[in-house]
mmCIF file of the N, C-alpha and C atoms, coordinates in Angstrom:
data_MODEL
# 
_entry.id   MODEL 
# 
loop_
_atom_site.group_PDB 
_atom_site.id 
_atom_site.type_symbol 
_atom_site.label_atom_id 
_atom_site.label_alt_id 
_atom_site.label_comp_id 
_atom_site.label_asym_id 
_atom_site.label_entity_id 
_atom_site.label_seq_id 
_atom_site.pdbx_PDB_ins_code 
_atom_site.Cartn_x 
_atom_site.Cartn_y 
_atom_site.Cartn_z 
_atom_site.occupancy 
_atom_site.B_iso_or_equiv 
_atom_site.pdbx_formal_charge 
_atom_site.auth_seq_id 
_atom_site.auth_comp_id 
_atom_site.auth_asym_id 
_atom_site.auth_atom_id 
_atom_site.pdbx_PDB_model_num 
ATOM 1   N N  . UNK A 1 1  ? 118.353 116.651 87.958  1.00 0.00 ? 1  UNK A N  1 
ATOM 2   C CA . UNK A 1 1  ? 118.142 116.285 86.574  1.00 0.00 ? 1  UNK A CA 1 
ATOM 3   C C  . UNK A 1 1  ? 117.010 117.137 86.023  1.00 0.00 ? 1  UNK A C  1 
ATOM 4   N N  . UNK A 1 2  ? 117.178 117.629 84.840  1.00 0.00 ? 2  UNK A N  1 
ATOM 5   C CA . UNK A 1 2  ? 116.183 118.484 84.202  1.00 0.00 ? 2  UNK A CA 1 
ATOM 6   C C  . UNK A 1 2  ? 115.796 117.875 82.871  1.00 0.00 ? 2  UNK A C  1 
ATOM 7   N N  . UNK A 1 3  ? 114.502 117.737 82.655  1.00 0.00 ? 3  UNK A N  1 
ATOM 8   C CA . UNK A 1 3  ? 113.978 117.217 81.394  1.00 0.00 ? 3  UNK A CA 1 
ATOM 9   C C  . UNK A 1 3  ? 112.841 118.122 80.954  1.00 0.00 ? 3  UNK A C  1 
ATOM 10  N N  . UNK A 1 4  ? 112.550 118.111 79.686  1.00 0.00 ? 4  UNK A N  1 
ATOM 11  C CA . UNK A 1 4  ? 111.451 118.923 79.176  1.00 0.00 ? 4  UNK A CA 1 
ATOM 12  C C  . UNK A 1 4  ? 110.457 118.043 78.445  1.00 0.00 ? 4  UNK A C  1 
ATOM 13  N N  . UNK A 1 5  ? 109.228 118.551 78.362  1.00 0.00 ? 5  UNK A N  1 
ATOM 14  C CA . UNK A 1 5  ? 108.162 117.879 77.623  1.00 0.00 ? 5  UNK A CA 1 
ATOM 15  C C  . UNK A 1 5  ? 107.225 118.956 77.107  1.00 0.00 ? 5  UNK A C  1 
ATOM 16  N N  . UNK A 1 6  ? 106.431 118.608 76.133  1.00 0.00 ? 6  UNK A N  1 
ATOM 17  C CA . UNK A 1 6  ? 105.484 119.551 75.540  1.00 0.00 ? 6  UNK A CA 1 
ATOM 18  C C  . UNK A 1 6  ? 104.072 119.091 75.883  1.00 0.00 ? 6  UNK A C  1 
ATOM 19  N N  . UNK A 1 7  ? 103.233 120.046 76.260  1.00 0.00 ? 7  UNK A N  1 
ATOM 20  C CA . UNK A 1 7  ? 101.838 119.731 76.553  1.00 0.00 ? 7  UNK A CA 1 
ATOM 21  C C  . UNK A 1 7  ? 101.074 119.685 75.236  1.00 0.00 ? 7  UNK A C  1 
ATOM 22  N N  . UNK A 1 8  ? 100.329 118.591 75.029  1.00 0.00 ? 8  UNK A N  1 
ATOM 23  C CA . UNK A 1 8  ? 99.565  118.439 73.783  1.00 0.00 ? 8  UNK A CA 1 
ATOM 24  C C  . UNK A 1 8  ? 98.300  119.289 73.828  1.00 0.00 ? 8  UNK A C  1 
ATOM 25  N N  . UNK A 1 9  ? 97.587  119.347 72.710  1.00 0.00 ? 9  UNK A N  1 
ATOM 26  C CA . UNK A 1 9  ? 96.344  120.117 72.647  1.00 0.00 ? 9  UNK A CA 1 
ATOM 27  C C  . UNK A 1 9  ? 95.278  119.545 73.588  1.00 0.00 ? 9  UNK A C  1 
ATOM 28  N N  . UNK A 1 10 ? 95.445  118.286 73.993  1.00 0.00 ? 10 UNK A N  1 
ATOM 29  C CA . UNK A 1 10 ? 94.518  117.646 74.926  1.00 0.00 ? 10 UNK A CA 1 
ATOM 30  C C  . UNK A 1 10 ? 94.985  117.761 76.377  1.00 0.00 ? 10 UNK A C  1 
ATOM 31  N N  . UNK A 1 11 ? 96.077  118.498 76.604  1.00 0.00 ? 11 UNK A N  1 
ATOM 32  C CA . UNK A 1 11 ? 96.594  118.670 77.959  1.00 0.00 ? 11 UNK A CA 1 
ATOM 33  C C  . UNK A 1 11 ? 97.451  117.518 78.430  1.00 0.00 ? 11 UNK A C  1 
ATOM 34  N N  . UNK A 1 12 ? 97.866  116.652 77.516  1.00 0.00 ? 12 UNK A N  1 
ATOM 35  C CA . UNK A 1 12 ? 98.668  115.489 77.887  1.00 0.00 ? 12 UNK A CA 1 
ATOM 36  C C  . UNK A 1 12 ? 100.160 115.818 77.848  1.00 0.00 ? 12 UNK A C  1 
ATOM 37  N N  . UNK A 1 13 ? 100.896 115.184 78.764  1.00 0.00 ? 13 UNK A N  1 
ATOM 38  C CA . UNK A 1 13 ? 102.341 115.353 78.842  1.00 0.00 ? 13 UNK A CA 1 
ATOM 39  C C  . UNK A 1 13 ? 102.968 113.972 78.851  1.00 0.00 ? 13 UNK A C  1 
ATOM 40  N N  . UNK A 1 14 ? 104.021 113.786 78.085  1.00 0.00 ? 14 UNK A N  1 
ATOM 41  C CA . UNK A 1 14 ? 104.756 112.524 78.102  1.00 0.00 ? 14 UNK A CA 1 
ATOM 42  C C  . UNK A 1 14 ? 105.914 112.681 79.070  1.00 0.00 ? 14 UNK A C  1 
ATOM 43  N N  . UNK A 1 15 ? 105.961 111.813 80.078  1.00 0.00 ? 15 UNK A N  1 
ATOM 44  C CA . UNK A 1 15 ? 107.067 111.825 81.032  1.00 0.00 ? 15 UNK A CA 1 
ATOM 45  C C  . UNK A 1 15 ? 108.250 111.142 80.359  1.00 0.00 ? 15 UNK A C  1 
ATOM 46  N N  . UNK A 1 16 ? 109.403 111.793 80.307  1.00 0.00 ? 16 UNK A N  1 
ATOM 47  C CA . UNK A 1 16 ? 110.564 111.207 79.639  1.00 0.00 ? 16 UNK A CA 1 
ATOM 48  C C  . UNK A 1 16 ? 110.892 109.803 80.170  1.00 0.00 ? 16 UNK A C  1 
ATOM 49  N N  . UNK A 1 17 ? 111.331 108.949 79.278  1.00 0.00 ? 17 UNK A N  1 
ATOM 50  C CA . UNK A 1 17 ? 111.582 107.543 79.592  1.00 0.00 ? 17 UNK A CA 1 
ATOM 51  C C  . UNK A 1 17 ? 112.564 107.367 80.751  1.00 0.00 ? 17 UNK A C  1 
ATOM 52  N N  . UNK A 1 18 ? 113.605 108.179 80.793  1.00 0.00 ? 18 UNK A N  1 
ATOM 53  C CA . UNK A 1 18 ? 114.586 108.015 81.873  1.00 0.00 ? 18 UNK A CA 1 
ATOM 54  C C  . UNK A 1 18 ? 113.965 108.317 83.243  1.00 0.00 ? 18 UNK A C  1 
ATOM 55  N N  . UNK A 1 19 ? 113.032 109.253 83.305  1.00 0.00 ? 19 UNK A N  1 
ATOM 56  C CA . UNK A 1 19 ? 112.356 109.548 84.574  1.00 0.00 ? 19 UNK A CA 1 
ATOM 57  C C  . UNK A 1 19 ? 111.333 108.475 84.923  1.00 0.00 ? 19 UNK A C  1 
ATOM 58  N N  . UNK A 1 20 ? 110.625 107.975 83.918  1.00 0.00 ? 20 UNK A N  1 
ATOM 59  C CA . UNK A 1 20 ? 109.679 106.874 84.172  1.00 0.00 ? 20 UNK A CA 1 
ATOM 60  C C  . UNK A 1 20 ? 110.417 105.678 84.750  1.00 0.00 ? 20 UNK A C  1 
ATOM 61  N N  . UNK A 1 21 ? 111.574 105.388 84.197  1.00 0.00 ? 21 UNK A N  1 
ATOM 62  C CA . UNK A 1 21 ? 112.351 104.245 84.674  1.00 0.00 ? 21 UNK A CA 1 
ATOM 63  C C  . UNK A 1 21 ? 112.867 104.493 86.090  1.00 0.00 ? 21 UNK A C  1 
ATOM 64  N N  . UNK A 1 22 ? 113.417 105.664 86.319  1.00 0.00 ? 22 UNK A N  1 
ATOM 65  C CA . UNK A 1 22 ? 113.985 105.996 87.631  1.00 0.00 ? 22 UNK A CA 1 
ATOM 66  C C  . UNK A 1 22 ? 112.930 105.921 88.737  1.00 0.00 ? 22 UNK A C  1 
ATOM 67  N N  . UNK A 1 23 ? 111.724 106.407 88.444  1.00 0.00 ? 23 UNK A N  1 
ATOM 68  C CA . UNK A 1 23 ? 110.667 106.460 89.458  1.00 0.00 ? 23 UNK A CA 1 
ATOM 69  C C  . UNK A 1 23 ? 109.658 105.325 89.324  1.00 0.00 ? 23 UNK A C  1 
ATOM 70  N N  . UNK A 1 24 ? 109.996 104.355 88.512  1.00 0.00 ? 24 UNK A N  1 
ATOM 71  C CA . UNK A 1 24 ? 109.165 103.150 88.321  1.00 0.00 ? 24 UNK A CA 1 
ATOM 72  C C  . UNK A 1 24 ? 107.718 103.491 87.987  1.00 0.00 ? 24 UNK A C  1 
ATOM 73  N N  . UNK A 1 25 ? 107.547 104.429 87.073  1.00 0.00 ? 25 UNK A N  1 
ATOM 74  C CA . UNK A 1 25 ? 106.216 104.812 86.614  1.00 0.00 ? 25 UNK A CA 1 
ATOM 75  C C  . UNK A 1 25 ? 105.865 103.939 85.418  1.00 0.00 ? 25 UNK A C  1 
ATOM 76  N N  . UNK A 1 26 ? 104.818 103.160 85.571  1.00 0.00 ? 26 UNK A N  1 
ATOM 77  C CA . UNK A 1 26 ? 104.409 102.248 84.508  1.00 0.00 ? 26 UNK A CA 1 
ATOM 78  C C  . UNK A 1 26 ? 102.995 102.593 84.067  1.00 0.00 ? 26 UNK A C  1 
ATOM 79  N N  . UNK A 1 27 ? 102.582 102.008 82.985  1.00 0.00 ? 27 UNK A N  1 
ATOM 80  C CA . UNK A 1 27 ? 101.216 102.212 82.513  1.00 0.00 ? 27 UNK A CA 1 
ATOM 81  C C  . UNK A 1 27 ? 100.241 101.846 83.625  1.00 0.00 ? 27 UNK A C  1 
ATOM 82  N N  . UNK A 1 28 ? 99.289  102.718 83.869  1.00 0.00 ? 28 UNK A N  1 
ATOM 83  C CA . UNK A 1 28 ? 98.302  102.477 84.906  1.00 0.00 ? 28 UNK A CA 1 
ATOM 84  C C  . UNK A 1 28 ? 98.659  103.062 86.262  1.00 0.00 ? 28 UNK A C  1 
ATOM 85  N N  . UNK A 1 29 ? 99.886  103.571 86.425  1.00 0.00 ? 29 UNK A N  1 
ATOM 86  C CA . UNK A 1 29 ? 100.276 104.200 87.685  1.00 0.00 ? 29 UNK A CA 1 
ATOM 87  C C  . UNK A 1 29 ? 99.445  105.461 87.883  1.00 0.00 ? 29 UNK A C  1 
ATOM 88  N N  . UNK A 1 30 ? 98.848  105.603 89.054  1.00 0.00 ? 30 UNK A N  1 
ATOM 89  C CA . UNK A 1 30 ? 98.092  106.803 89.374  1.00 0.00 ? 30 UNK A CA 1 
ATOM 90  C C  . UNK A 1 30 ? 99.059  107.848 89.891  1.00 0.00 ? 30 UNK A C  1 
ATOM 91  N N  . UNK A 1 31 ? 98.906  109.080 89.415  1.00 0.00 ? 31 UNK A N  1 
ATOM 92  C CA . UNK A 1 31 ? 99.757  110.170 89.867  1.00 0.00 ? 31 UNK A CA 1 
ATOM 93  C C  . UNK A 1 31 ? 98.903  111.276 90.461  1.00 0.00 ? 31 UNK A C  1 
ATOM 94  N N  . UNK A 1 32 ? 99.522  112.062 91.315  1.00 0.00 ? 32 UNK A N  1 
ATOM 95  C CA . UNK A 1 32 ? 98.862  113.180 91.970  1.00 0.00 ? 32 UNK A CA 1 
ATOM 96  C C  . UNK A 1 32 ? 99.608  114.452 91.596  1.00 0.00 ? 32 UNK A C  1 
ATOM 97  N N  . UNK A 1 33 ? 98.854  115.469 91.215  1.00 0.00 ? 33 UNK A N  1 
ATOM 98  C CA . UNK A 1 33 ? 99.427  116.787 90.964  1.00 0.00 ? 33 UNK A CA 1 
ATOM 99  C C  . UNK A 1 33 ? 99.085  117.664 92.158  1.00 0.00 ? 33 UNK A C  1 
ATOM 100 N N  . UNK A 1 34 ? 100.076 118.389 92.657  1.00 0.00 ? 34 UNK A N  1 
ATOM 101 C CA . UNK A 1 34 ? 99.791  119.340 93.723  1.00 0.00 ? 34 UNK A CA 1 
ATOM 102 C C  . UNK A 1 34 ? 100.671 120.569 93.557  1.00 0.00 ? 34 UNK A C  1 
ATOM 103 N N  . UNK A 1 35 ? 100.173 121.682 94.055  1.00 0.00 ? 35 UNK A N  1 
ATOM 104 C CA . UNK A 1 35 ? 100.932 122.924 94.005  1.00 0.00 ? 35 UNK A CA 1 
ATOM 105 C C  . UNK A 1 35 ? 101.767 123.039 95.269  1.00 0.00 ? 35 UNK A C  1 
ATOM 106 N N  . UNK A 1 36 ? 102.989 123.497 95.108  1.00 0.00 ? 36 UNK A N  1 
ATOM 107 C CA . UNK A 1 36 ? 103.878 123.679 96.245  1.00 0.00 ? 36 UNK A CA 1 
ATOM 108 C C  . UNK A 1 36 ? 104.701 124.939 96.011  1.00 0.00 ? 36 UNK A C  1 
ATOM 109 N N  . UNK A 1 37 ? 104.334 126.011 96.716  1.00 0.00 ? 37 UNK A N  1 
ATOM 110 C CA . UNK A 1 37 ? 105.047 127.287 96.618  1.00 0.00 ? 37 UNK A CA 1 
ATOM 111 C C  . UNK A 1 37 ? 105.247 127.737 95.172  1.00 0.00 ? 37 UNK A C  1 
ATOM 112 N N  . UNK A 1 38 ? 104.172 127.734 94.417  1.00 0.00 ? 38 UNK A N  1 
ATOM 113 C CA . UNK A 1 38 ? 104.224 128.211 93.042  1.00 0.00 ? 38 UNK A CA 1 
ATOM 114 C C  . UNK A 1 38 ? 104.771 127.208 92.038  1.00 0.00 ? 38 UNK A C  1 
ATOM 115 N N  . UNK A 1 39 ? 105.009 125.978 92.469  1.00 0.00 ? 39 UNK A N  1 
ATOM 116 C CA . UNK A 1 39 ? 105.493 124.936 91.565  1.00 0.00 ? 39 UNK A CA 1 
ATOM 117 C C  . UNK A 1 39 ? 104.445 123.844 91.456  1.00 0.00 ? 39 UNK A C  1 
ATOM 118 N N  . UNK A 1 40 ? 104.439 123.169 90.337  1.00 0.00 ? 40 UNK A N  1 
ATOM 119 C CA . UNK A 1 40 ? 103.543 122.032 90.145  1.00 0.00 ? 40 UNK A CA 1 
ATOM 120 C C  . UNK A 1 40 ? 104.357 120.762 90.372  1.00 0.00 ? 40 UNK A C  1 
ATOM 121 N N  . UNK A 1 41 ? 103.912 119.936 91.312  1.00 0.00 ? 41 UNK A N  1 
ATOM 122 C CA . UNK A 1 41 ? 104.642 118.726 91.684  1.00 0.00 ? 41 UNK A CA 1 
ATOM 123 C C  . UNK A 1 41 ? 103.822 117.507 91.281  1.00 0.00 ? 41 UNK A C  1 
ATOM 124 N N  . UNK A 1 42 ? 104.454 116.561 90.646  1.00 0.00 ? 42 UNK A N  1 
ATOM 125 C CA . UNK A 1 42 ? 103.815 115.308 90.246  1.00 0.00 ? 42 UNK A CA 1 
ATOM 126 C C  . UNK A 1 42 ? 104.396 114.202 91.107  1.00 0.00 ? 42 UNK A C  1 
ATOM 127 N N  . UNK A 1 43 ? 103.520 113.441 91.754  1.00 0.00 ? 43 UNK A N  1 
ATOM 128 C CA . UNK A 1 43 ? 103.965 112.331 92.598  1.00 0.00 ? 43 UNK A CA 1 
ATOM 129 C C  . UNK A 1 43 ? 103.191 111.080 92.234  1.00 0.00 ? 43 UNK A C  1 
ATOM 130 N N  . UNK A 1 44 ? 103.876 109.956 92.267  1.00 0.00 ? 44 UNK A N  1 
ATOM 131 C CA . UNK A 1 44 ? 103.183 108.683 92.084  1.00 0.00 ? 44 UNK A CA 1 
ATOM 132 C C  . UNK A 1 44 ? 102.356 108.425 93.325  1.00 0.00 ? 44 UNK A C  1 
ATOM 133 N N  . UNK A 1 45 ? 101.147 107.975 93.148  1.00 0.00 ? 45 UNK A N  1 
ATOM 134 C CA . UNK A 1 45 ? 100.261 107.655 94.269  1.00 0.00 ? 45 UNK A CA 1 
ATOM 135 C C  . UNK A 1 45 ? 100.106 106.149 94.283  1.00 0.00 ? 45 UNK A C  1 
ATOM 136 N N  . UNK A 1 46 ? 100.964 105.492 95.022  1.00 0.00 ? 46 UNK A N  1 
ATOM 137 C CA . UNK A 1 46 ? 101.020 104.037 95.020  1.00 0.00 ? 46 UNK A CA 1 
ATOM 138 C C  . UNK A 1 46 ? 100.064 103.462 96.060  1.00 0.00 ? 46 UNK A C  1 
ATOM 139 N N  . UNK A 1 47 ? 98.840  103.198 95.638  1.00 0.00 ? 47 UNK A N  1 
ATOM 140 C CA . UNK A 1 47 ? 97.836  102.645 96.544  1.00 0.00 ? 47 UNK A CA 1 
ATOM 141 C C  . UNK A 1 47 ? 98.193  101.237 97.001  1.00 0.00 ? 47 UNK A C  1 
ATOM 142 N N  . UNK A 1 48 ? 99.035  100.545 96.244  1.00 0.00 ? 48 UNK A N  1 
ATOM 143 C CA . UNK A 1 48 ? 99.400  99.182  96.641  1.00 0.00 ? 48 UNK A CA 1 
ATOM 144 C C  . UNK A 1 48 ? 100.060 99.164  98.008  1.00 0.00 ? 48 UNK A C  1 
ATOM 145 N N  . UNK A 1 49 ? 100.860 100.181 98.302  1.00 0.00 ? 49 UNK A N  1 
ATOM 146 C CA . UNK A 1 49 ? 101.513 100.265 99.603  1.00 0.00 ? 49 UNK A CA 1 
ATOM 147 C C  . UNK A 1 49 ? 100.476 100.422 100.710 1.00 0.00 ? 49 UNK A C  1 
ATOM 148 N N  . UNK A 1 50 ? 99.491  101.271 100.468 1.00 0.00 ? 50 UNK A N  1 
ATOM 149 C CA . UNK A 1 50 ? 98.440  101.477 101.464 1.00 0.00 ? 50 UNK A CA 1 
ATOM 150 C C  . UNK A 1 50 ? 97.636  100.201 101.645 1.00 0.00 ? 50 UNK A C  1 
ATOM 151 N N  . UNK A 1 51 ? 97.260  99.565  100.543 1.00 0.00 ? 51 UNK A N  1 
ATOM 152 C CA . UNK A 1 51 ? 96.469  98.345  100.635 1.00 0.00 ? 51 UNK A CA 1 
ATOM 153 C C  . UNK A 1 51 ? 97.239  97.219  101.323 1.00 0.00 ? 51 UNK A C  1 
ATOM 154 N N  . UNK A 1 52 ? 98.554  97.203  101.177 1.00 0.00 ? 52 UNK A N  1 
ATOM 155 C CA . UNK A 1 52 ? 99.352  96.167  101.824 1.00 0.00 ? 52 UNK A CA 1 
ATOM 156 C C  . UNK A 1 52 ? 99.291  96.300  103.344 1.00 0.00 ? 52 UNK A C  1 
ATOM 157 N N  . UNK A 1 53 ? 99.054  97.505  103.841 1.00 0.00 ? 53 UNK A N  1 
ATOM 158 C CA . UNK A 1 53 ? 98.968  97.729  105.280 1.00 0.00 ? 53 UNK A CA 1 
ATOM 159 C C  . UNK A 1 53 ? 97.573  97.460  105.830 1.00 0.00 ? 53 UNK A C  1 
ATOM 160 N N  . UNK A 1 54 ? 96.621  97.312  104.946 1.00 0.00 ? 54 UNK A N  1 
ATOM 161 C CA . UNK A 1 54 ? 95.241  97.137  105.368 1.00 0.00 ? 54 UNK A CA 1 
ATOM 162 C C  . UNK A 1 54 ? 95.111  95.946  106.317 1.00 0.00 ? 54 UNK A C  1 
ATOM 163 N N  . UNK A 1 55 ? 94.536  96.197  107.475 1.00 0.00 ? 55 UNK A N  1 
ATOM 164 C CA . UNK A 1 55 ? 94.311  95.143  108.458 1.00 0.00 ? 55 UNK A CA 1 
ATOM 165 C C  . UNK A 1 55 ? 95.520  94.822  109.320 1.00 0.00 ? 55 UNK A C  1 
ATOM 166 N N  . UNK A 1 56 ? 96.648  95.448  109.072 1.00 0.00 ? 56 UNK A N  1 
ATOM 167 C CA . UNK A 1 56 ? 97.856  95.093  109.827 1.00 0.00 ? 56 UNK A CA 1 
ATOM 168 C C  . UNK A 1 56 ? 97.795  95.535  111.284 1.00 0.00 ? 56 UNK A C  1 
ATOM 169 N N  . UNK A 1 57 ? 96.923  96.479  111.614 1.00 0.00 ? 57 UNK A N  1 
ATOM 170 C CA . UNK A 1 57 ? 96.815  96.946  112.994 1.00 0.00 ? 57 UNK A CA 1 
ATOM 171 C C  . UNK A 1 57 ? 95.637  96.323  113.727 1.00 0.00 ? 57 UNK A C  1 
ATOM 172 N N  . UNK A 1 58 ? 94.944  95.436  113.062 1.00 0.00 ? 58 UNK A N  1 
ATOM 173 C CA . UNK A 1 58 ? 93.796  94.784  113.676 1.00 0.00 ? 58 UNK A CA 1 
ATOM 174 C C  . UNK A 1 58 ? 94.227  94.032  114.930 1.00 0.00 ? 58 UNK A C  1 
ATOM 175 N N  . UNK A 1 59 ? 93.443  94.172  115.977 1.00 0.00 ? 59 UNK A N  1 
ATOM 176 C CA . UNK A 1 59 ? 93.737  93.446  117.208 1.00 0.00 ? 59 UNK A CA 1 
ATOM 177 C C  . UNK A 1 59 ? 94.638  94.191  118.173 1.00 0.00 ? 59 UNK A C  1 
ATOM 178 N N  . UNK A 1 60 ? 95.209  95.300  117.729 1.00 0.00 ? 60 UNK A N  1 
ATOM 179 C CA . UNK A 1 60 ? 96.060  96.070  118.635 1.00 0.00 ? 60 UNK A CA 1 
ATOM 180 C C  . UNK A 1 60 ? 95.187  97.017  119.459 1.00 0.00 ? 60 UNK A C  1 
ATOM 181 N N  . UNK A 1 61 ? 95.487  97.178  120.721 1.00 0.00 ? 61 UNK A N  1 
ATOM 182 C CA . UNK A 1 61 ? 94.666  98.032  121.598 1.00 0.00 ? 61 UNK A CA 1 
ATOM 183 C C  . UNK A 1 61 ? 95.010  99.513  121.433 1.00 0.00 ? 61 UNK A C  1 
ATOM 184 N N  . UNK A 1 62 ? 94.880  100.034 120.230 1.00 0.00 ? 62 UNK A N  1 
ATOM 185 C CA . UNK A 1 62 ? 95.293  101.408 119.961 1.00 0.00 ? 62 UNK A CA 1 
ATOM 186 C C  . UNK A 1 62 ? 94.484  102.435 120.746 1.00 0.00 ? 62 UNK A C  1 
ATOM 187 N N  . UNK A 1 63 ? 93.169  102.271 120.781 1.00 0.00 ? 63 UNK A N  1 
ATOM 188 C CA . UNK A 1 63 ? 92.343  103.238 121.492 1.00 0.00 ? 63 UNK A CA 1 
ATOM 189 C C  . UNK A 1 63 ? 92.659  103.238 122.983 1.00 0.00 ? 63 UNK A C  1 
ATOM 190 N N  . UNK A 1 64 ? 92.846  102.073 123.557 1.00 0.00 ? 64 UNK A N  1 
ATOM 191 C CA . UNK A 1 64 ? 93.176  101.985 124.977 1.00 0.00 ? 64 UNK A CA 1 
ATOM 192 C C  . UNK A 1 64 ? 94.525  102.643 125.250 1.00 0.00 ? 64 UNK A C  1 
ATOM 193 N N  . UNK A 1 65 ? 95.501  102.426 124.374 1.00 0.00 ? 65 UNK A N  1 
ATOM 194 C CA . UNK A 1 65 ? 96.815  103.044 124.541 1.00 0.00 ? 65 UNK A CA 1 
ATOM 195 C C  . UNK A 1 65 ? 96.724  104.556 124.452 1.00 0.00 ? 65 UNK A C  1 
ATOM 196 N N  . UNK A 1 66 ? 95.935  105.067 123.505 1.00 0.00 ? 66 UNK A N  1 
ATOM 197 C CA . UNK A 1 66 ? 95.772  106.511 123.365 1.00 0.00 ? 66 UNK A CA 1 
ATOM 198 C C  . UNK A 1 66 ? 95.093  107.108 124.594 1.00 0.00 ? 66 UNK A C  1 
ATOM 199 N N  . UNK A 1 67 ? 94.082  106.449 125.080 1.00 0.00 ? 67 UNK A N  1 
ATOM 200 C CA . UNK A 1 67 ? 93.381  106.934 126.273 1.00 0.00 ? 67 UNK A CA 1 
ATOM 201 C C  . UNK A 1 67 ? 94.319  106.950 127.480 1.00 0.00 ? 67 UNK A C  1 
ATOM 202 N N  . UNK A 1 68 ? 95.126  105.928 127.611 1.00 0.00 ? 68 UNK A N  1 
ATOM 203 C CA . UNK A 1 68 ? 96.097  105.881 128.716 1.00 0.00 ? 68 UNK A CA 1 
ATOM 204 C C  . UNK A 1 68 ? 97.104  107.024 128.582 1.00 0.00 ? 68 UNK A C  1 
ATOM 205 N N  . UNK A 1 69 ? 97.572  107.282 127.370 1.00 0.00 ? 69 UNK A N  1 
ATOM 206 C CA . UNK A 1 69 ? 98.491  108.395 127.145 1.00 0.00 ? 69 UNK A CA 1 
ATOM 207 C C  . UNK A 1 69 ? 97.839  109.724 127.515 1.00 0.00 ? 69 UNK A C  1 
ATOM 208 N N  . UNK A 1 70 ? 96.576  109.890 127.167 1.00 0.00 ? 70 UNK A N  1 
ATOM 209 C CA . UNK A 1 70 ? 95.857  111.125 127.516 1.00 0.00 ? 70 UNK A CA 1 
ATOM 210 C C  . UNK A 1 70 ? 95.740  111.279 129.030 1.00 0.00 ? 70 UNK A C  1 
ATOM 211 N N  . UNK A 1 71 ? 95.404  110.195 129.722 1.00 0.00 ? 71 UNK A N  1 
ATOM 212 C CA . UNK A 1 71 ? 95.298  110.249 131.186 1.00 0.00 ? 71 UNK A CA 1 
ATOM 213 C C  . UNK A 1 71 ? 96.636  110.633 131.811 1.00 0.00 ? 71 UNK A C  1 
ATOM 214 N N  . UNK A 1 72 ? 97.710  110.028 131.308 1.00 0.00 ? 72 UNK A N  1 
ATOM 215 C CA . UNK A 1 72 ? 99.046  110.334 131.834 1.00 0.00 ? 72 UNK A CA 1 
ATOM 216 C C  . UNK A 1 72 ? 99.405  111.799 131.587 1.00 0.00 ? 72 UNK A C  1 
ATOM 217 N N  . UNK A 1 73 ? 99.072  112.305 130.421 1.00 0.00 ? 73 UNK A N  1 
ATOM 218 C CA . UNK A 1 73 ? 99.367  113.703 130.091 1.00 0.00 ? 73 UNK A CA 1 
ATOM 219 C C  . UNK A 1 73 ? 98.573  114.639 130.994 1.00 0.00 ? 73 UNK A C  1 
ATOM 220 N N  . UNK A 1 74 ? 97.291  114.329 131.218 1.00 0.00 ? 74 UNK A N  1 
ATOM 221 C CA . UNK A 1 74 ? 96.469  115.155 132.109 1.00 0.00 ? 74 UNK A CA 1 
ATOM 222 C C  . UNK A 1 74 ? 97.032  115.141 133.543 1.00 0.00 ? 74 UNK A C  1 
ATOM 223 N N  . UNK A 1 75 ? 97.455  113.961 133.978 1.00 0.00 ? 75 UNK A N  1 
ATOM 224 C CA . UNK A 1 75 ? 97.997  113.824 135.318 1.00 0.00 ? 75 UNK A CA 1 
ATOM 225 C C  . UNK A 1 75 ? 99.255  114.671 135.470 1.00 0.00 ? 75 UNK A C  1 
ATOM 226 N N  . UNK A 1 76 ? 100.160 114.599 134.476 1.00 0.00 ? 76 UNK A N  1 
ATOM 227 C CA . UNK A 1 76 ? 101.387 115.402 134.518 1.00 0.00 ? 76 UNK A CA 1 
ATOM 228 C C  . UNK A 1 76 ? 101.061 116.888 134.501 1.00 0.00 ? 76 UNK A C  1 
ATOM 229 N N  . UNK A 1 77 ? 100.079 117.274 133.715 1.00 0.00 ? 77 UNK A N  1 
ATOM 230 C CA . UNK A 1 77 ? 99.686  118.682 133.630 1.00 0.00 ? 77 UNK A CA 1 
ATOM 231 C C  . UNK A 1 77 ? 99.119  119.160 134.969 1.00 0.00 ? 77 UNK A C  1 
ATOM 232 N N  . UNK A 1 78 ? 98.299  118.343 135.620 1.00 0.00 ? 78 UNK A N  1 
ATOM 233 C CA . UNK A 1 78 ? 97.717  118.708 136.905 1.00 0.00 ? 78 UNK A CA 1 
ATOM 234 C C  . UNK A 1 78 ? 98.756  118.781 138.019 1.00 0.00 ? 78 UNK A C  1 
ATOM 235 N N  . UNK A 1 79 ? 99.841  118.036 137.882 1.00 0.00 ? 79 UNK A N  1 
ATOM 236 C CA . UNK A 1 79 ? 100.889 118.039 138.894 1.00 0.00 ? 79 UNK A CA 1 
ATOM 237 C C  . UNK A 1 79 ? 101.766 119.273 138.809 1.00 0.00 ? 79 UNK A C  1 
ATOM 238 N N  . UNK A 1 80 ? 101.680 120.016 137.742 1.00 0.00 ? 80 UNK A N  1 
ATOM 239 C CA . UNK A 1 80 ? 102.525 121.214 137.572 1.00 0.00 ? 80 UNK A CA 1 
ATOM 240 C C  . UNK A 1 80 ? 102.040 122.366 138.376 1.00 0.00 ? 80 UNK A C  1 
# 
């Protein structure tokens, strides 16, 4: 899908309504601009998803699991 918009004198761009609806962009949505191989890419930055995960890994022995994986990898490497 291709849409066009005009940049205002203040550098503002209006995202066409059909794209706002498709990508659920609402007032207050934070967006990120990034360059990708000579193109400008706009992405919604939905912090709500990140915040929803906050604390979900609490209590899991992640560091112990990583250390065990490292020991196993070293052991396999030494056996070669």
